[in-house]
PDB file of the backbone (N, CA, C, O) and the ligand in Angstrom, with CONECT records:
HET     ZN  A 101       1
ATOM      1  N   MET A   1       0.828  -1.238  -0.012  1.00  0.00           N
ATOM      2  CA  MET A   1       0.004   0.024  -0.014  1.00  0.00           C
ATOM      3  C   MET A   1       0.887   1.252   0.016  1.00  0.00           C
ATOM      4  O   MET A   1       0.685   2.182  -0.765  1.00  0.00           O
ATOM      5  N   GLY A   2       1.869   1.266   0.912  1.00  0.00           N
ATOM      6  CA  GLY A   2       2.717   2.329   0.860  1.00  0.00           C
ATOM      7  C   GLY A   2       3.514   2.653  -0.403  1.00  0.00           C
ATOM      8  O   GLY A   2       3.830   3.807  -0.691  1.00  0.00           O
ATOM      9  N   LYS A   3       3.810   1.636  -1.109  1.00  0.00           N
ATOM     10  CA  LYS A   3       4.511   1.668  -2.371  1.00  0.00           C
ATOM     11  C   LYS A   3       3.606   2.425  -3.335  1.00  0.00           C
ATOM     12  O   LYS A   3       4.021   3.389  -3.978  1.00  0.00           O
ATOM     13  N   LEU A   4       2.422   1.988  -3.415  1.00  0.00           N
ATOM     14  CA  LEU A   4       1.380   2.513  -4.345  1.00  0.00           C
ATOM     15  C   LEU A   4       1.128   4.041  -4.081  1.00  0.00           C
ATOM     16  O   LEU A   4       1.014   4.847  -5.004  1.00  0.00           O
ATOM     17  N   LYS A   5       1.050   4.370  -2.783  1.00  0.00           N
ATOM     18  CA  LYS A   5       0.911   5.809  -2.432  1.00  0.00           C
ATOM     19  C   LYS A   5       2.133   6.648  -2.972  1.00  0.00           C
ATOM     20  O   LYS A   5       1.998   7.717  -3.568  1.00  0.00           O
ATOM     21  N   ASN A   6       3.269   6.079  -2.715  1.00  0.00           N
ATOM     22  CA  ASN A   6       4.489   6.785  -3.071  1.00  0.00           C
ATOM     23  C   ASN A   6       4.459   7.053  -4.624  1.00  0.00           C
ATOM     24  O   ASN A   6       4.898   8.116  -5.064  1.00  0.00           O
ATOM     25  N   HIS A   7       3.959   6.120  -5.417  1.00  0.00           N
ATOM     26  CA  HIS A   7       3.953   6.144  -6.862  1.00  0.00           C
ATOM     27  C   HIS A   7       2.935   7.311  -7.177  1.00  0.00           C
ATOM     28  O   HIS A   7       3.232   8.121  -8.055  1.00  0.00           O
ATOM     29  N   TYR A   8       1.930   7.405  -6.595  1.00  0.00           N
ATOM     30  CA  TYR A   8       0.950   8.471  -6.924  1.00  0.00           C
ATOM     31  C   TYR A   8       1.555   9.882  -6.538  1.00  0.00           C
ATOM     32  O   TYR A   8       1.397  10.850  -7.282  1.00  0.00           O
ATOM     33  N   LEU A   9       2.187   9.954  -5.462  1.00  0.00           N
ATOM     34  CA  LEU A   9       2.817  11.223  -5.043  1.00  0.00           C
ATOM     35  C   LEU A   9       3.759  11.684  -6.033  1.00  0.00           C
ATOM     36  O   LEU A   9       3.741  12.860  -6.396  1.00  0.00           O
ATOM     37  N   GLN A  10       4.618  10.812  -6.519  1.00  0.00           N
ATOM     38  CA  GLN A  10       5.575  11.112  -7.404  1.00  0.00           C
ATOM     39  C   GLN A  10       5.005  11.697  -8.774  1.00  0.00           C
ATOM     40  O   GLN A  10       5.508  12.672  -9.331  1.00  0.00           O
ATOM     41  N   ASN A  11       3.920  11.009  -9.248  1.00  0.00           N
ATOM     42  CA  ASN A  11       3.268  11.544 -10.425  1.00  0.00           C
ATOM     43  C   ASN A  11       2.692  12.854 -10.270  1.00  0.00           C
ATOM     44  O   ASN A  11       2.714  13.679 -11.184  1.00  0.00           O
ATOM     45  N   GLU A  12       2.122  13.095  -9.020  1.00  0.00           N
ATOM     46  CA  GLU A  12       1.581  14.477  -8.858  1.00  0.00           C
ATOM     47  C   GLU A  12       2.685  15.426  -8.884  1.00  0.00           C
ATOM     48  O   GLU A  12       2.568  16.453  -9.553  1.00  0.00           O
ATOM     49  N   ASP A  13       3.807  15.170  -8.182  1.00  0.00           N
ATOM     50  CA  ASP A  13       4.890  16.156  -8.213  1.00  0.00           C
ATOM     51  C   ASP A  13       5.302  16.435  -9.685  1.00  0.00           C
ATOM     52  O   ASP A  13       5.452  17.611 -10.016  1.00  0.00           O
ATOM     53  N   GLN A  14       5.494  15.461 -10.576  1.00  0.00           N
ATOM     54  CA  GLN A  14       5.962  15.751 -11.870  1.00  0.00           C
ATOM     55  C   GLN A  14       5.007  16.647 -12.621  1.00  0.00           C
ATOM     56  O   GLN A  14       5.431  17.557 -13.333  1.00  0.00           O
ATOM     57  N   SER A  15       3.614  16.376 -12.454  1.00  0.00           N
ATOM     58  CA  SER A  15       2.753  17.242 -13.142  1.00  0.00           C
ATOM     59  C   SER A  15       2.675  18.702 -12.628  1.00  0.00           C
ATOM     60  O   SER A  15       2.419  19.656 -13.362  1.00  0.00           O
ATOM     61  N   LEU A  16       2.919  18.790 -11.298  1.00  0.00           N
ATOM     62  CA  LEU A  16       2.892  20.192 -10.828  1.00  0.00           C
ATOM     63  C   LEU A  16       4.242  20.894 -11.222  1.00  0.00           C
ATOM     64  O   LEU A  16       4.290  22.101 -11.458  1.00  0.00           O
ATOM     65  N   ALA A  17       5.268  20.117 -11.274  1.00  0.00           N
ATOM     66  CA  ALA A  17       6.539  20.754 -11.605  1.00  0.00           C
ATOM     67  C   ALA A  17       6.435  21.303 -13.012  1.00  0.00           C
ATOM     68  O   ALA A  17       6.990  22.377 -13.246  1.00  0.00           O
ATOM     69  N   ALA A  18       5.762  20.655 -13.997  1.00  0.00           N
ATOM     70  CA  ALA A  18       5.640  21.061 -15.361  1.00  0.00           C
ATOM     71  C   ALA A  18       4.603  22.211 -15.621  1.00  0.00           C
ATOM     72  O   ALA A  18       4.460  22.665 -16.756  1.00  0.00           O
ATOM     73  N   ILE A  19       3.982  22.611 -14.693  1.00  0.00           N
ATOM     74  CA  ILE A  19       2.929  23.711 -14.729  1.00  0.00           C
ATOM     75  C   ILE A  19       3.508  24.936 -15.271  1.00  0.00           C
ATOM     76  O   ILE A  19       4.639  25.262 -14.911  1.00  0.00           O
ATOM     77  N   LYS A  20       2.864  25.632 -16.082  1.00  0.00           N
ATOM     78  CA  LYS A  20       3.321  26.896 -16.743  1.00  0.00           C
ATOM     79  C   LYS A  20       2.993  28.138 -15.833  1.00  0.00           C
ATOM     80  O   LYS A  20       1.973  28.204 -15.147  1.00  0.00           O
ATOM     81  N   LEU A  21       3.898  29.056 -15.891  1.00  0.00           N
ATOM     82  CA  LEU A  21       3.716  30.301 -15.074  1.00  0.00           C
ATOM     83  C   LEU A  21       2.388  30.944 -15.176  1.00  0.00           C
ATOM     84  O   LEU A  21       1.814  31.387 -14.181  1.00  0.00           O
ATOM     85  N   GLY A  22       1.838  31.006 -16.509  1.00  0.00           N
ATOM     86  CA  GLY A  22       0.469  31.649 -16.665  1.00  0.00           C
ATOM     87  C   GLY A  22      -0.634  30.907 -15.951  1.00  0.00           C
ATOM     88  O   GLY A  22      -1.650  31.493 -15.576  1.00  0.00           O
ATOM     89  N   GLU A  23      -0.424  29.557 -15.756  1.00  0.00           N
ATOM     90  CA  GLU A  23      -1.536  28.808 -15.011  1.00  0.00           C
ATOM     91  C   GLU A  23      -1.533  29.091 -13.572  1.00  0.00           C
ATOM     92  O   GLU A  23      -2.560  28.963 -12.905  1.00  0.00           O
ATOM     93  N   LEU A  24      -0.441  29.463 -13.081  1.00  0.00           N
ATOM     94  CA  LEU A  24      -0.368  29.765 -11.565  1.00  0.00           C
ATOM     95  C   LEU A  24      -1.180  30.913 -11.078  1.00  0.00           C
ATOM     96  O   LEU A  24      -1.681  30.914  -9.954  1.00  0.00           O
ATOM     97  N   THR A  25      -1.313  31.917 -11.949  1.00  0.00           N
ATOM     98  CA  THR A  25      -2.030  33.025 -11.466  1.00  0.00           C
ATOM     99  C   THR A  25      -3.480  32.816 -11.141  1.00  0.00           C
ATOM    100  O   THR A  25      -4.090  33.458 -10.285  1.00  0.00           O
ATOM    101  N   ASP A  26      -3.996  31.839 -11.914  1.00  0.00           N
ATOM    102  CA  ASP A  26      -5.403  31.329 -11.713  1.00  0.00           C
ATOM    103  C   ASP A  26      -5.604  30.617 -10.441  1.00  0.00           C
ATOM    104  O   ASP A  26      -6.706  30.557  -9.894  1.00  0.00           O
ATOM    105  N   LEU A  27      -4.487  30.055  -9.952  1.00  0.00           N
ATOM    106  CA  LEU A  27      -4.622  29.054  -8.880  1.00  0.00           C
ATOM    107  C   LEU A  27      -4.156  29.548  -7.601  1.00  0.00           C
ATOM    108  O   LEU A  27      -4.010  28.803  -6.631  1.00  0.00           O
ATOM    109  N   SER A  28      -3.899  30.908  -7.579  1.00  0.00           N
ATOM    110  CA  SER A  28      -3.239  31.646  -6.303  1.00  0.00           C
ATOM    111  C   SER A  28      -2.032  30.899  -5.762  1.00  0.00           C
ATOM    112  O   SER A  28      -1.944  30.657  -4.558  1.00  0.00           O
ATOM    113  N   ALA A  29      -1.144  30.548  -6.593  1.00  0.00           N
ATOM    114  CA  ALA A  29       0.057  29.768  -6.186  1.00  0.00           C
ATOM    115  C   ALA A  29       1.139  30.784  -6.251  1.00  0.00           C
ATOM    116  O   ALA A  29       0.977  31.801  -6.925  1.00  0.00           O
ATOM    117  N   GLN A  30       2.339  30.547  -5.524  1.00  0.00           N
ATOM    118  CA  GLN A  30       3.490  31.327  -5.622  1.00  0.00           C
ATOM    119  C   GLN A  30       4.631  30.407  -6.083  1.00  0.00           C
ATOM    120  O   GLN A  30       4.531  29.181  -6.125  1.00  0.00           O
ATOM    121  N   ILE A  31       5.709  31.095  -6.420  1.00  0.00           N
ATOM    122  CA  ILE A  31       6.874  30.305  -6.859  1.00  0.00           C
ATOM    123  C   ILE A  31       7.837  30.403  -5.701  1.00  0.00           C
ATOM    124  O   ILE A  31       8.045  31.481  -5.146  1.00  0.00           O
ATOM    125  N   GLU A  32       8.412  29.303  -5.344  1.00  0.00           N
ATOM    126  CA  GLU A  32       9.562  29.307  -4.326  1.00  0.00           C
ATOM    127  C   GLU A  32      10.780  28.894  -5.249  1.00  0.00           C
ATOM    128  O   GLU A  32      10.677  28.068  -6.157  1.00  0.00           O
ATOM    129  N   ALA A  33      11.876  29.523  -4.935  1.00  0.00           N
ATOM    130  CA  ALA A  33      13.110  29.354  -5.666  1.00  0.00           C
ATOM    131  C   ALA A  33      14.297  29.233  -4.556  1.00  0.00           C
ATOM    132  O   ALA A  33      14.243  29.871  -3.505  1.00  0.00           O
ATOM    133  N   TRP A  34      15.291  28.425  -4.854  1.00  0.00           N
ATOM    134  CA  TRP A  34      16.276  28.462  -3.938  1.00  0.00           C
ATOM    135  C   TRP A  34      17.692  28.151  -4.766  1.00  0.00           C
ATOM    136  O   TRP A  34      17.730  27.497  -5.809  1.00  0.00           O
ATOM    137  N   CYS A  35      18.660  28.648  -4.212  1.00  0.00           N
ATOM    138  CA  CYS A  35      20.031  28.563  -4.830  1.00  0.00           C
ATOM    139  C   CYS A  35      20.653  27.215  -4.376  1.00  0.00           C
ATOM    140  O   CYS A  35      20.715  26.877  -3.194  1.00  0.00           O
ATOM    141  N   ASN A  36      21.120  26.457  -5.443  1.00  0.00           N
ATOM    142  CA  ASN A  36      21.781  25.221  -5.118  1.00  0.00           C
ATOM    143  C   ASN A  36      23.198  25.328  -4.593  1.00  0.00           C
ATOM    144  O   ASN A  36      23.774  24.370  -4.078  1.00  0.00           O
ATOM    145  N   ARG A  37      23.733  26.514  -4.739  1.00  0.00           N
ATOM    146  CA  ARG A  37      24.988  26.800  -4.223  1.00  0.00           C
ATOM    147  C   ARG A  37      25.115  27.178  -2.735  1.00  0.00           C
ATOM    148  O   ARG A  37      25.792  26.577  -1.901  1.00  0.00           O
ATOM    149  N   CYS A  38      24.310  28.336  -2.526  1.00  0.00           N
ATOM    150  CA  CYS A  38      24.373  28.858  -1.179  1.00  0.00           C
ATOM    151  C   CYS A  38      23.199  28.602  -0.322  1.00  0.00           C
ATOM    152  O   CYS A  38      23.205  28.875   0.878  1.00  0.00           O
ATOM    153  N   GLY A  39      22.140  28.053  -0.966  1.00  0.00           N
ATOM    154  CA  GLY A  39      20.858  27.784  -0.202  1.00  0.00           C
ATOM    155  C   GLY A  39      19.993  28.969  -0.041  1.00  0.00           C
ATOM    156  O   GLY A  39      18.948  28.853   0.599  1.00  0.00           O
ATOM    157  N   HIS A  40      20.347  30.147  -0.585  1.00  0.00           N
ATOM    158  CA  HIS A  40      19.474  31.264  -0.483  1.00  0.00           C
ATOM    159  C   HIS A  40      18.105  30.939  -0.968  1.00  0.00           C
ATOM    160  O   HIS A  40      17.970  30.319  -2.023  1.00  0.00           O
ATOM    161  N   TYR A  41      17.047  31.333  -0.241  1.00  0.00           N
ATOM    162  CA  TYR A  41      15.585  30.979  -0.588  1.00  0.00           C
ATOM    163  C   TYR A  41      14.787  32.230  -0.738  1.00  0.00           C
ATOM    164  O   TYR A  41      15.014  33.268  -0.116  1.00  0.00           O
ATOM    165  N   ARG A  42      13.887  32.061  -1.564  1.00  0.00           N
ATOM    166  CA  ARG A  42      12.991  33.239  -1.964  1.00  0.00           C
ATOM    167  C   ARG A  42      11.663  32.839  -2.358  1.00  0.00           C
ATOM    168  O   ARG A  42      11.559  31.815  -3.034  1.00  0.00           O
ATOM    169  N   MET A  43      10.583  33.522  -2.023  1.00  0.00           N
ATOM    170  CA  MET A  43       9.160  33.289  -2.515  1.00  0.00           C
ATOM    171  C   MET A  43       8.852  34.401  -3.475  1.00  0.00           C
ATOM    172  O   MET A  43       9.183  35.560  -3.226  1.00  0.00           O
ATOM    173  N   MET A  44       8.241  34.064  -4.536  1.00  0.00           N
ATOM    174  CA  MET A  44       7.860  35.106  -5.560  1.00  0.00           C
ATOM    175  C   MET A  44       6.532  35.062  -6.043  1.00  0.00           C
ATOM    176  O   MET A  44       6.008  33.950  -6.117  1.00  0.00           O
ATOM    177  N   ALA A  45       5.837  36.142  -6.413  1.00  0.00           N
ATOM    178  CA  ALA A  45       4.589  35.980  -7.060  1.00  0.00           C
ATOM    179  C   ALA A  45       4.697  35.722  -8.498  1.00  0.00           C
ATOM    180  O   ALA A  45       5.497  36.399  -9.143  1.00  0.00           O
ATOM    181  N   PRO A  46       3.953  34.781  -9.110  1.00  0.00           N
ATOM    182  CA  PRO A  46       4.088  34.491 -10.530  1.00  0.00           C
ATOM    183  C   PRO A  46       3.912  35.709 -11.485  1.00  0.00           C
ATOM    184  O   PRO A  46       4.500  35.724 -12.567  1.00  0.00           O
ATOM    185  N   GLU A  47       3.140  36.685 -11.104  1.00  0.00           N
ATOM    186  CA  GLU A  47       2.900  37.794 -11.960  1.00  0.00           C
ATOM    187  C   GLU A  47       4.240  38.555 -12.214  1.00  0.00           C
ATOM    188  O   GLU A  47       4.524  38.985 -13.332  1.00  0.00           O
ATOM    189  N   HIS A  48       5.064  38.705 -11.108  1.00  0.00           N
ATOM    190  CA  HIS A  48       6.285  39.313 -11.195  1.00  0.00           C
ATOM    191  C   HIS A  48       7.122  38.627 -12.292  1.00  0.00           C
ATOM    192  O   HIS A  48       7.731  39.317 -13.109  1.00  0.00           O
ATOM    193  N   LEU A  49       7.161  37.356 -12.325  1.00  0.00           N
ATOM    194  CA  LEU A  49       8.018  36.582 -13.222  1.00  0.00           C
ATOM    195  C   LEU A  49       7.497  36.608 -14.710  1.00  0.00           C
ATOM    196  O   LEU A  49       8.241  36.616 -15.691  1.00  0.00           O
ATOM    197  N   ILE A  50       6.182  36.620 -14.745  1.00  0.00           N
ATOM    198  CA  ILE A  50       5.559  36.677 -16.139  1.00  0.00           C
ATOM    199  C   ILE A  50       5.935  38.003 -16.862  1.00  0.00           C
ATOM    200  O   ILE A  50       6.159  38.070 -18.071  1.00  0.00           O
ATOM    201  N   ASN A  51       5.982  39.033 -16.011  1.00  0.00           N
ATOM    202  CA  ASN A  51       6.421  40.257 -16.671  1.00  0.00           C
ATOM    203  C   ASN A  51       7.913  40.200 -17.350  1.00  0.00           C
ATOM    204  O   ASN A  51       8.201  40.838 -18.362  1.00  0.00           O
ATOM    205  N   ARG A  52       8.735  39.420 -16.707  1.00  0.00           N
ATOM    206  CA  ARG A  52      10.092  39.129 -17.208  1.00  0.00           C
ATOM    207  C   ARG A  52      10.179  38.144 -18.243  1.00  0.00           C
ATOM    208  O   ARG A  52      10.824  38.353 -19.271  1.00  0.00           O
ATOM    209  N   LEU A  53       9.466  36.914 -17.987  1.00  0.00           N
ATOM    210  CA  LEU A  53       9.756  35.703 -18.765  1.00  0.00           C
ATOM    211  C   LEU A  53       8.562  35.246 -19.638  1.00  0.00           C
ATOM    212  O   LEU A  53       8.689  34.390 -20.514  1.00  0.00           O
ATOM    213  N   GLY A  54       7.444  35.838 -19.361  1.00  0.00           N
ATOM    214  CA  GLY A  54       6.290  35.497 -20.157  1.00  0.00           C
ATOM    215  C   GLY A  54       5.510  34.348 -19.485  1.00  0.00           C
ATOM    216  O   GLY A  54       6.070  33.658 -18.633  1.00  0.00           O
ATOM    217  N   PRO A  55       4.137  34.110 -19.875  1.00  0.00           N
ATOM    218  CA  PRO A  55       3.409  33.150 -19.156  1.00  0.00           C
ATOM    219  C   PRO A  55       3.564  31.673 -19.554  1.00  0.00           C
ATOM    220  O   PRO A  55       2.992  30.784 -18.923  1.00  0.00           O
ATOM    221  N   LEU A  56       4.357  31.434 -20.623  1.00  0.00           N
ATOM    222  CA  LEU A  56       4.323  30.005 -21.189  1.00  0.00           C
ATOM    223  C   LEU A  56       5.465  29.313 -20.679  1.00  0.00           C
ATOM    224  O   LEU A  56       5.607  28.132 -20.995  1.00  0.00           O
ATOM    225  N   ILE A  57       6.322  29.887 -19.918  1.00  0.00           N
ATOM    226  CA  ILE A  57       7.549  29.122 -19.470  1.00  0.00           C
ATOM    227  C   ILE A  57       7.101  28.139 -18.221  1.00  0.00           C
ATOM    228  O   ILE A  57       6.249  28.490 -17.405  1.00  0.00           O
ATOM    229  N   SER A  58       7.681  27.049 -18.179  1.00  0.00           N
ATOM    230  CA  SER A  58       7.289  26.115 -17.207  1.00  0.00           C
ATOM    231  C   SER A  58       8.187  26.375 -15.905  1.00  0.00           C
ATOM    232  O   SER A  58       9.301  26.892 -15.986  1.00  0.00           O
ATOM    233  N   VAL A  59       7.623  25.985 -14.737  1.00  0.00           N
ATOM    234  CA  VAL A  59       8.292  26.428 -13.442  1.00  0.00           C
ATOM    235  C   VAL A  59       9.732  25.993 -13.358  1.00  0.00           C
ATOM    236  O   VAL A  59      10.568  26.830 -13.018  1.00  0.00           O
ATOM    237  N   PRO A  60      10.091  24.787 -13.632  1.00  0.00           N
ATOM    238  CA  PRO A  60      11.431  24.378 -13.528  1.00  0.00           C
ATOM    239  C   PRO A  60      12.454  25.273 -14.434  1.00  0.00           C
ATOM    240  O   PRO A  60      13.614  25.491 -14.084  1.00  0.00           O
ATOM    241  N   GLU A  61      11.916  25.729 -15.561  1.00  0.00           N
ATOM    242  CA  GLU A  61      12.721  26.551 -16.464  1.00  0.00           C
ATOM    243  C   GLU A  61      13.055  27.883 -15.841  1.00  0.00           C
ATOM    244  O   GLU A  61      14.117  28.424 -16.148  1.00  0.00           O
ATOM    245  N   ILE A  62      12.183  28.479 -14.946  1.00  0.00           N
ATOM    246  CA  ILE A  62      12.470  29.653 -14.384  1.00  0.00           C
ATOM    247  C   ILE A  62      13.911  29.857 -13.709  1.00  0.00           C
ATOM    248  O   ILE A  62      14.626  30.854 -13.801  1.00  0.00           O
ATOM    249  N   GLY A  63      14.149  28.731 -13.045  1.00  0.00           N
ATOM    250  CA  GLY A  63      15.398  28.693 -12.374  1.00  0.00           C
ATOM    251  C   GLY A  63      16.635  28.856 -13.256  1.00  0.00           C
ATOM    252  O   GLY A  63      17.691  29.293 -12.800  1.00  0.00           O
ATOM    253  N   VAL A  64      16.475  28.493 -14.538  1.00  0.00           N
ATOM    254  CA  VAL A  64      17.586  28.641 -15.511  1.00  0.00           C
ATOM    255  C   VAL A  64      17.798  30.106 -15.772  1.00  0.00           C
ATOM    256  O   VAL A  64      18.917  30.532 -16.058  1.00  0.00           O
ATOM    257  N   HIS A  65      16.640  30.962 -15.670  1.00  0.00           N
ATOM    258  CA  HIS A  65      16.661  32.407 -16.086  1.00  0.00           C
ATOM    259  C   HIS A  65      17.019  33.332 -14.871  1.00  0.00           C
ATOM    260  O   HIS A  65      17.222  34.538 -15.007  1.00  0.00           O
ATOM    261  N   MET A  66      17.077  32.712 -13.747  1.00  0.00           N
ATOM    262  CA  MET A  66      17.357  33.566 -12.504  1.00  0.00           C
ATOM    263  C   MET A  66      18.666  33.503 -12.116  1.00  0.00           C
ATOM    264  O   MET A  66      19.418  32.594 -12.468  1.00  0.00           O
ATOM    265  N   GLU A  67      19.041  34.581 -11.282  1.00  0.00           N
ATOM    266  CA  GLU A  67      20.297  34.656 -10.612  1.00  0.00           C
ATOM    267  C   GLU A  67      20.289  34.779  -9.212  1.00  0.00           C
ATOM    268  O   GLU A  67      19.467  35.540  -8.702  1.00  0.00           O
ATOM    269  N   CYS A  68      21.153  34.088  -8.444  1.00  0.00           N
ATOM    270  CA  CYS A  68      20.912  34.218  -6.993  1.00  0.00           C
ATOM    271  C   CYS A  68      21.418  35.594  -6.611  1.00  0.00           C
ATOM    272  O   CYS A  68      22.494  36.044  -7.007  1.00  0.00           O
ATOM    273  N   GLU A  69      20.539  36.259  -5.785  1.00  0.00           N
ATOM    274  CA  GLU A  69      20.892  37.696  -5.390  1.00  0.00           C
ATOM    275  C   GLU A  69      21.791  37.718  -4.213  1.00  0.00           C
ATOM    276  O   GLU A  69      22.168  38.780  -3.717  1.00  0.00           O
ATOM    277  N   SER A  70      22.154  36.504  -3.742  1.00  0.00           N
ATOM    278  CA  SER A  70      23.064  36.496  -2.614  1.00  0.00           C
ATOM    279  C   SER A  70      24.559  36.144  -3.099  1.00  0.00           C
ATOM    280  O   SER A  70      25.537  36.763  -2.681  1.00  0.00           O
ATOM    281  N   CYS A  71      24.631  35.134  -3.981  1.00  0.00           N
ATOM    282  CA  CYS A  71      25.999  34.702  -4.455  1.00  0.00           C
ATOM    283  C   CYS A  71      26.206  34.781  -6.000  1.00  0.00           C
ATOM    284  O   CYS A  71      27.251  34.418  -6.541  1.00  0.00           O
ATOM    285  N   ASN A  72      25.108  35.294  -6.679  1.00  0.00           N
ATOM    286  CA  ASN A  72      25.218  35.397  -8.102  1.00  0.00           C
ATOM    287  C   ASN A  72      25.371  34.104  -8.837  1.00  0.00           C
ATOM    288  O   ASN A  72      25.809  34.102  -9.987  1.00  0.00           O
ATOM    289  N   SER A  73      25.031  33.016  -8.228  1.00  0.00           N
ATOM    290  CA  SER A  73      25.103  31.814  -8.918  1.00  0.00           C
ATOM    291  C   SER A  73      23.912  31.746  -9.860  1.00  0.00           C
ATOM    292  O   SER A  73      22.918  32.429  -9.612  1.00  0.00           O
ATOM    293  N   LYS A  74      23.959  30.948 -10.941  1.00  0.00           N
ATOM    294  CA  LYS A  74      22.712  30.728 -11.847  1.00  0.00           C
ATOM    295  C   LYS A  74      22.250  29.389 -11.607  1.00  0.00           C
ATOM    296  O   LYS A  74      21.433  28.964 -12.423  1.00  0.00           O
ATOM    297  N   ASP A  75      22.606  28.602 -10.631  1.00  0.00           N
ATOM    298  CA  ASP A  75      22.266  27.270 -10.355  1.00  0.00           C
ATOM    299  C   ASP A  75      21.038  27.407  -9.386  1.00  0.00           C
ATOM    300  O   ASP A  75      21.206  27.264  -8.175  1.00  0.00           O
ATOM    301  N   LEU A  76      19.909  27.660  -9.870  1.00  0.00           N
ATOM    302  CA  LEU A  76      18.738  27.838  -9.063  1.00  0.00           C
ATOM    303  C   LEU A  76      17.633  26.790  -9.417  1.00  0.00           C
ATOM    304  O   LEU A  76      17.484  26.346 -10.556  1.00  0.00           O
ATOM    305  N   ALA A  77      16.866  26.430  -8.329  1.00  0.00           N
ATOM    306  CA  ALA A  77      15.823  25.481  -8.616  1.00  0.00           C
ATOM    307  C   ALA A  77      14.488  26.244  -8.201  1.00  0.00           C
ATOM    308  O   ALA A  77      14.459  27.057  -7.278  1.00  0.00           O
ATOM    309  N   ALA A  78      13.383  25.896  -8.982  1.00  0.00           N
ATOM    310  CA  ALA A  78      12.209  26.585  -8.742  1.00  0.00           C
ATOM    311  C   ALA A  78      11.006  25.637  -8.680  1.00  0.00           C
ATOM    312  O   ALA A  78      11.031  24.696  -9.474  1.00  0.00           O
ATOM    313  N   ARG A  79      10.004  25.741  -7.891  1.00  0.00           N
ATOM    314  CA  ARG A  79       8.812  24.964  -7.836  1.00  0.00           C
ATOM    315  C   ARG A  79       7.623  25.756  -7.419  1.00  0.00           C
ATOM    316  O   ARG A  79       7.772  26.747  -6.705  1.00  0.00           O
ATOM    317  N   PRO A  80       6.415  25.357  -7.841  1.00  0.00           N
ATOM    318  CA  PRO A  80       5.193  26.129  -7.436  1.00  0.00           C
ATOM    319  C   PRO A  80       4.778  25.620  -5.928  1.00  0.00           C
ATOM    320  O   PRO A  80       4.965  24.458  -5.568  1.00  0.00           O
ATOM    321  N   VAL A  81       4.239  26.548  -5.159  1.00  0.00           N
ATOM    322  CA  VAL A  81       3.718  26.222  -3.973  1.00  0.00           C
ATOM    323  C   VAL A  81       2.381  26.845  -3.841  1.00  0.00           C
ATOM    324  O   VAL A  81       2.149  27.950  -4.330  1.00  0.00           O
ATOM    325  N   TRP A  82       1.439  26.114  -3.147  1.00  0.00           N
ATOM    326  CA  TRP A  82       0.091  26.650  -2.985  1.00  0.00           C
ATOM    327  C   TRP A  82       0.016  27.075  -1.367  1.00  0.00           C
ATOM    328  O   TRP A  82       0.321  26.324  -0.441  1.00  0.00           O
ATOM    329  N   LEU A  83      -0.385  28.231  -1.260  1.00  0.00           N
ATOM    330  CA  LEU A  83      -0.429  28.861   0.067  1.00  0.00           C
ATOM    331  C   LEU A  83      -1.635  28.270   0.843  1.00  0.00           C
ATOM    332  O   LEU A  83      -2.739  28.077   0.333  1.00  0.00           O
ATOM    333  N   GLU A  84      -1.334  28.024   2.023  1.00  0.00           N
ATOM    334  CA  GLU A  84      -2.490  27.472   2.915  1.00  0.00           C
ATOM    335  C   GLU A  84      -3.404  28.519   3.200  1.00  0.00           C
ATOM    336  O   GLU A  84      -2.970  29.643   3.451  1.00  0.00           O
ATOM    337  N   PRO A  85      -4.693  28.263   3.190  1.00  0.00           N
ATOM    338  CA  PRO A  85      -5.685  29.254   3.667  1.00  0.00           C
ATOM    339  C   PRO A  85      -5.432  29.691   5.092  1.00  0.00           C
ATOM    340  O   PRO A  85      -4.980  28.903   5.923  1.00  0.00           O
ATOM    341  N   MET A  86      -5.726  30.953   5.374  1.00  0.00           N
ATOM    342  CA  MET A  86      -5.471  31.521   6.709  1.00  0.00           C
ATOM    343  C   MET A  86      -6.786  31.412   7.610  1.00  0.00           C
ATOM    344  O   MET A  86      -7.767  32.121   7.386  1.00  0.00           O
ATOM    345  N   PRO A  87      -6.741  30.497   8.620  1.00  0.00           N
ATOM    346  CA  PRO A  87      -7.924  30.331   9.401  1.00  0.00           C
ATOM    347  C   PRO A  87      -8.331  31.526  10.079  1.00  0.00           C
ATOM    348  O   PRO A  87      -9.538  31.726  10.210  1.00  0.00           O
ATOM    349  N   LEU A  88      -7.435  32.415  10.564  1.00  0.00           N
ATOM    350  CA  LEU A  88      -7.767  33.566  11.322  1.00  0.00           C
ATOM    351  C   LEU A  88      -8.636  34.547  10.450  1.00  0.00           C
ATOM    352  O   LEU A  88      -9.658  35.102  10.852  1.00  0.00           O
ATOM    353  N   MET A  89      -8.120  34.670   9.285  1.00  0.00           N
ATOM    354  CA  MET A  89      -8.837  35.674   8.358  1.00  0.00           C
ATOM    355  C   MET A  89     -10.152  35.107   7.980  1.00  0.00           C
ATOM    356  O   MET A  89     -11.098  35.881   7.836  1.00  0.00           O
ATOM    357  N   MET A  90     -10.300  33.894   7.814  1.00  0.00           N
ATOM    358  CA  MET A  90     -11.686  33.306   7.534  1.00  0.00           C
ATOM    359  C   MET A  90     -12.620  33.505   8.628  1.00  0.00           C
ATOM    360  O   MET A  90     -13.794  33.810   8.419  1.00  0.00           O
ATOM    361  N   MET A  91     -12.098  33.330   9.878  1.00  0.00           N
ATOM    362  CA  MET A  91     -12.970  33.606  11.061  1.00  0.00           C
ATOM    363  C   MET A  91     -13.362  34.999  11.090  1.00  0.00           C
ATOM    364  O   MET A  91     -14.521  35.297  11.379  1.00  0.00           O
ATOM    365  N   ALA A  92     -12.516  35.855  10.824  1.00  0.00           N
ATOM    366  CA  ALA A  92     -12.813  37.363  10.874  1.00  0.00           C
ATOM    367  C   ALA A  92     -13.906  37.736   9.853  1.00  0.00           C
ATOM    368  O   ALA A  92     -14.680  38.659  10.107  1.00  0.00           O
ATOM    369  N   ALA A  93     -13.985  37.044   8.715  1.00  0.00           N
ATOM    370  CA  ALA A  93     -14.875  37.318   7.674  1.00  0.00           C
ATOM    371  C   ALA A  93     -16.264  36.811   8.025  1.00  0.00           C
ATOM    372  O   ALA A  93     -17.229  37.274   7.416  1.00  0.00           O
ATOM    373  N   GLU A  94     -16.429  35.879   8.978  1.00  0.00           N
ATOM    374  CA  GLU A  94     -17.684  35.467   9.309  1.00  0.00           C
ATOM    375  C   GLU A  94     -18.304  36.201  10.569  1.00  0.00           C
ATOM    376  O   GLU A  94     -19.435  35.908  10.959  1.00  0.00           O
TER     377      GLU A  94
HETATM  378 ZN    ZN A 101      23.357  31.735  -3.878  1.00  0.00          ZN2+
END
C-alpha cells in the first residue's frame, strides 16, 4: 500500500513541476526558488516573473533564467507552492 501511495505522489509532483507560469496566476500559487550553491531561498509572485519571462515558461525553467541575489550563482531551482488558507482571516470574515 505504501509503495502505491508513493507512486501517486511522485506522479503528482511531476505534473505540478511542469505547470506553466501563466496557469499559476489562476490558482493563487506562488513560486519558491532556492540557490543550489548557497541555499538562499525566496518566494515570488508568478505575476512578477511573467512580466520578465512570459506566461508560457514552465516552472523548472524559471530557475535557468534567474540569478541568486546572494552569491550570483545561476544554479537555481524553482517549484510552485500553494499557500495554505489562513484560518484567522476566515474567522474574521464570518
Ligand atoms: Zn546563492
